[in-house]
C-alpha positions, 0 to 999 in steps of 0.5 A: 692798690693806690698811694698819696702824698703831700703836693708841693704848697709853692704849687698851691698858693699855700693850700694843703693838698694831697695826690691820690694814684689808684692802679686797677688791673685784672679788667675783663673786656666788654664788662661793666665796673662801678667805682665811687671815691671816699673824701673825709669819710663822705662817698661820691655817687657811683660812677660807671666804667664800661670796658671795651672789645680788647681786640680792636681800638677806637680812640679820641685824639685831642690837642692842646686842650690848654684850660686857661688860655682864654685870658684876655678873650672878651666874655660879654661885657667882661674880659677873661682873667688868669686869677686864683680860684674863682678868680680865674675866669679863664680856667672857668670859660675853658673848662666849660668849652672843654667839658661840651666839646667832650660830651659832643664828641662821646655822643658822636663816638659812643664806642670809645676805648680812651682817649690820646691828649698830646699835650697842654692840658693846661696854660700856666707854664711854671706857675702852677694853677689848681684851678686849671687842671680842676677844670681839665678833669672836671669834664664828665665825660672824664669819669668814664672815658680813660685819657692818655695825656702827653706832657707839653710845654706848658706841663713841663716846668714843675711836678704839678703835671705828675700829680694829676696823671698816673701814667703807666710804665714810666721808663725814668727817660726823657724826664722833666720835672713833670716827668718822662717817657711812658708806654702801654699796650691796647688790643693790637696797638703798643702806644708810646708817649715821648716828653719831647721837652726833654731834647735828649733823643738817645733817651727817647730812643732808648724808651722806645727801644723798651716799649717794643721789648714789652710789646713785640707782637703788637700790629701797630706802634703809636707814638705821640709827642706834643712838639711838631716835627716840622716846625721852627721850634727846637 
């Protein structure tokens, strides 16, 4: 089942986009599935997704992919720039490196169940750049590797994050413009993702309580937040 809707054109330089969220249920463990995406009547190539063992977990953990953050850095004889579309050479550069990094990680760890990203998928704070999300999502590994993303401070200030990710079990707590806290279960683990750009600790406590109540028998409880616990920031 799925849903779609119009994207705020103020976030896309006036270009009209629609977001599409699809939820798939009933997947069996150790099973290969195939899917395609149809756009304007044109079918994409067939992609493969294989589920792993539901009794154990192998995950990849990454932090601050921050596609587009290389602006101002030298690249050959040029300096990377944060433009619009093809002019965003920083996003192009970082998207290439991100794709290569995930390819290497998957090759070294072929039995991964999913990836956790601890926030700042993109760099541009407040002023959304579609090419940064496009570069993040275009990594070839993400065609078959599920990713549980966290809202970082660079993702938090508008709805652009919520258009690109379809998170399970949203609690409606810890909300910013990008979204809020959510949780999911996998094998023996309960995974809780908090949007700590919202400083209301009482709401995060409620979200954790909801998650624990939904998965009372989980052997492990793993919480992901973006901001570090012991740093000097709020």
